[in-house]
C-alpha positions as a Python dict, from the first residue, in 0.01 Angstrom:
ca = {
    (1, 'X'): (0, 0, 0),
    (2, 'X'): (237, 175, -243),
    (3, 'X'): (66, 14, -541),
    (4, 'X'): (-273, 127, -414),
    (5, 'X'): (-149, 484, -368),
    (6, 'X'): (1, 490, -719),
    (7, 'X'): (-323, 355, -863),
    (8, 'X'): (-526, 620, -676),
    (9, 'X'): (-303, 899, -808),
    (10, 'X'): (-322, 760, -1162),
    (11, 'X'): (-702, 736, -1144),
    (12, 'X'): (-725, 1095, -1020),
    (13, 'X'): (-512, 1216, -1310),
    (14, 'X'): (-711, 1020, -1567),
    (15, 'X'): (-1042, 1148, -1431),
    (16, 'X'): (-930, 1506, -1485),
    (17, 'X'): (-967, 1457, -1860),
    (18, 'X'): (-630, 1610, -1942),
    (19, 'X'): (-739, 1972, -1940),
    (20, 'X'): (-516, 2230, -1779),
    (21, 'X'): (-694, 2427, -1510),
    (22, 'X'): (-472, 2730, -1557),
    (23, 'X'): (-388, 2932, -1864),
    (24, 'X'): (-36, 2954, -2003),
    (25, 'X'): (155, 3244, -1848),
    (26, 'X'): (179, 3475, -2153),
    (27, 'X'): (-138, 3468, -2363),
    (28, 'X'): (-18, 3756, -2579),
    (29, 'X'): (269, 3556, -2730),
    (30, 'X'): (189, 3249, -2940),
    (31, 'X'): (548, 3126, -2923),
    (32, 'X'): (552, 3147, -2543),
    (33, 'X'): (223, 2955, -2527),
    (34, 'X'): (362, 2676, -2745),
    (35, 'X'): (695, 2671, -2563),
    (36, 'X'): (513, 2629, -2232),
    (37, 'X'): (270, 2368, -2368),
    (38, 'X'): (446, 2177, -2652),
    (39, 'X'): (154, 1935, -2689),
    (40, 'X'): (-57, 2229, -2812),
    (41, 'X'): (167, 2261, -3119),
    (42, 'X'): (132, 1892, -3205),
    (43, 'X'): (-246, 1916, -3174),
    (44, 'X'): (-265, 2236, -3381),
    (45, 'X'): (-47, 2086, -3654),
    (46, 'X'): (-267, 1776, -3670),
    (47, 'X'): (-582, 1988, -3689),
    (48, 'X'): (-433, 2208, -3960),
    (49, 'X'): (-341, 1900, -4168),
    (50, 'X'): (-683, 1741, -4121),
    (51, 'X'): (-914, 2041, -4161),
    (52, 'X'): (-706, 2310, -4331),
    (53, 'X'): (-758, 2574, -4061),
    (54, 'X'): (-433, 2756, -3973),
    (55, 'X'): (-299, 2722, -3621),
    (56, 'X'): (-299, 3099, -3560),
    (57, 'X'): (-673, 3113, -3638),
    (58, 'X'): (-739, 2825, -3399),
    (59, 'X'): (-524, 2980, -3126),
    (60, 'X'): (-694, 3319, -3154),
    (61, 'X'): (-1036, 3155, -3128),
    (62, 'X'): (-933, 2943, -2829),
    (63, 'X'): (-798, 3258, -2664),
    (64, 'X'): (-1133, 3430, -2709),
    (65, 'X'): (-1342, 3135, -2601),
    (66, 'X'): (-1155, 3001, -2297),
    (67, 'X'): (-821, 3184, -2256),
    (68, 'X'): (-665, 2836, -2293),
    (69, 'X'): (-830, 2704, -1976),
    (70, 'X'): (-927, 2342, -2029),
    (71, 'X'): (-1224, 2333, -1793),
    (72, 'X'): (-1364, 2680, -1867),
    (73, 'X'): (-1740, 2719, -1813),
    (74, 'X'): (-1986, 2997, -1885),
    (75, 'X'): (-2091, 3222, -1595),
    (76, 'X'): (-2392, 3141, -1378),
    (77, 'X'): (-2733, 3297, -1433),
    (78, 'X'): (-2901, 3454, -1131),
    (79, 'X'): (-3268, 3522, -1058),
    (80, 'X'): (-3331, 3846, -873),
    (81, 'X'): (-2958, 3901, -889),
    (82, 'X'): (-2883, 3652, -610),
    (83, 'X'): (-3044, 3310, -669),
    (84, 'X'): (-2822, 3085, -884),
    (85, 'X'): (-3013, 2941, -1179),
    (86, 'X'): (-2747, 2733, -1353),
    (87, 'X'): (-2501, 2820, -1625),
    (88, 'X'): (-2573, 3051, -1918),
    (89, 'X'): (-2521, 2759, -2157),
    (90, 'X'): (-2369, 2412, -2178),
    (91, 'X'): (-2052, 2557, -2336),
    (92, 'X'): (-1748, 2393, -2181),
    (93, 'X'): (-1376, 2340, -2220),
    (94, 'X'): (-1114, 2496, -2443),
    (95, 'X'): (-1354, 2532, -2735),
    (96, 'X'): (-1662, 2633, -2535),
    (97, 'X'): (-1858, 2388, -2749),
    (98, 'X'): (-2218, 2334, -2643),
    (99, 'X'): (-2347, 1984, -2576),
    (100, 'X'): (-2546, 1935, -2898),
    (101, 'X'): (-2273, 2059, -3131),
    (102, 'X'): (-2010, 1853, -2948),
    (103, 'X'): (-2229, 1544, -2994),
    (104, 'X'): (-2268, 1627, -3365),
    (105, 'X'): (-1889, 1648, -3397),
    (106, 'X'): (-1833, 1315, -3223),
    (107, 'X'): (-2089, 1142, -3446),
    (108, 'X'): (-1959, 1303, -3767),
    (109, 'X'): (-1595, 1221, -3696),
    (110, 'X'): (-1634, 894, -3506),
    (111, 'X'): (-1436, 1039, -3215),
    (112, 'X'): (-1678, 917, -2949),
    (113, 'X'): (-1418, 937, -2673),
    (114, 'X'): (-1334, 1302, -2746),
    (115, 'X'): (-1346, 1539, -2447),
    (116, 'X'): (-1381, 1915, -2444),
    (117, 'X'): (-1119, 1934, -2170),
    (118, 'X'): (-847, 1778, -2388),
    (119, 'X'): (-668, 2029, -2604),
    (120, 'X'): (-620, 1799, -2903),
    (121, 'X'): (-992, 1711, -2910),
    (122, 'X'): (-1099, 2075, -2870),
    (123, 'X'): (-865, 2188, -3148),
    (124, 'X'): (-992, 1912, -3377),
    (125, 'X'): (-1352, 2013, -3299),
    (126, 'X'): (-1279, 2374, -3389),
    (127, 'X'): (-1108, 2268, -3711),
    (128, 'X'): (-1405, 2050, -3803),
    (129, 'X'): (-1655, 2325, -3728),
    (130, 'X'): (-1460, 2596, -3909),
    (131, 'X'): (-1413, 2364, -4206),
    (132, 'X'): (-1792, 2340, -4220),
    (133, 'X'): (-1808, 2722, -4243),
    (134, 'X'): (-1552, 2712, -4525),
    (135, 'X'): (-1752, 2444, -4710),
    (136, 'X'): (-2103, 2579, -4655),
    (137, 'X'): (-2048, 2953, -4663),
    (138, 'X'): (-1729, 2997, -4864),
    (139, 'X'): (-1542, 3161, -4575),
    (140, 'X'): (-1166, 3168, -4627),
    (141, 'X'): (-982, 2941, -4383),
    (142, 'X'): (-746, 3235, -4319),
    (143, 'X'): (-1026, 3480, -4229),
    (144, 'X'): (-1028, 3450, -3849),
    (145, 'X'): (-1285, 3730, -3813),
    (146, 'X'): (-1550, 3560, -4028),
    (147, 'X'): (-1469, 3214, -3896),
    (148, 'X'): (-1518, 3340, -3542),
    (149, 'X'): (-1855, 3492, -3635),
    (150, 'X'): (-1966, 3158, -3785),
    (151, 'X'): (-1832, 2977, -3478),
    (152, 'X'): (-2014, 3206, -3235),
    (153, 'X'): (-2344, 3235, -3419),
    (154, 'X'): (-2361, 2881, -3554),
    (155, 'X'): (-2356, 2795, -3922),
    (156, 'X'): (-2726, 2863, -3974),
    (157, 'X'): (-2714, 3193, -3782),
    (158, 'X'): (-2410, 3304, -3975),
    (159, 'X'): (-2586, 3219, -4302),
    (160, 'X'): (-2883, 3431, -4195),
    (161, 'X'): (-2652, 3718, -4098),
    (162, 'X'): (-2753, 3729, -3731),
    (163, 'X'): (-2410, 3868, -3646),
    (164, 'X'): (-2474, 4183, -3849),
    (165, 'X'): (-2716, 4311, -3585),
    (166, 'X'): (-2466, 4268, -3299),
    (167, 'X'): (-2212, 4550, -3288),
    (168, 'X'): (-2048, 4404, -2975),
    (169, 'X'): (-1994, 4070, -3151),
    (170, 'X'): (-1850, 4240, -3459),
    (171, 'X'): (-1595, 4412, -3230),
    (172, 'X'): (-1507, 4084, -3059),
    (173, 'X'): (-1465, 3911, -3396),
    (174, 'X'): (-1240, 4194, -3518),
    (175, 'X'): (-1028, 4145, -3206),
    (176, 'X'): (-1002, 3773, -3284),
    (177, 'X'): (-889, 3864, -3636),
    (178, 'X'): (-624, 4101, -3502),
    (179, 'X'): (-500, 3844, -3250),
    (180, 'X'): (-483, 3582, -3525),
    (181, 'X'): (-262, 3814, -3732),
    (182, 'X'): (-42, 3887, -3430),
    (183, 'X'): (-11, 3517, -3352),
    (184, 'X'): (74, 3445, -3716),
    (185, 'X'): (355, 3701, -3715),
    (186, 'X'): (491, 3564, -3388),
    (187, 'X'): (477, 3204, -3509),
    (188, 'X'): (664, 3296, -3826),
    (189, 'X'): (930, 3474, -3620),
    (190, 'X'): (990, 3179, -3388),
    (191, 'X'): (970, 2919, -3665),
    (192, 'X'): (650, 2747, -3551),
    (193, 'X'): (443, 2825, -3860),
}
């Protein structure tokens, strides 16, 4: 009976996909986030080595997209204000990647077992996608504001300048840029950069 119970608990943990359901306690301090979740640092370092996107840029984008919640979903849409009509998009997980783009990433990188609810996979996805913006559009890997705009609008939309007509998005991207700079300063101070 004990073996069966252990197996059931193990299966339940595996089926969760590894994503934390709660955010770290202090989202305003990059060092506190990494102290609370040391596996984040290992994943961010690996992504930075592989794709050249700095960890502070990745962290600021993850903060904006999911607040570091592994199973984050977009809000529901409602008809007539009361009838649920599904989610606003298929965006899911730490990276809020949509289904089609996530599938493109898995095919391009050969990471077919990657899950949006696992931090290391989500960070790698973001690094891959942002590296595409660097390659295709000449965005600096240190420019969190522009990388966020390309991430939000898609590479084609960013190339067409769709973000330029969205004042709200420009403000959000500026906030991501400011948070990235704050995170960078904090990571330098605590020796994690």
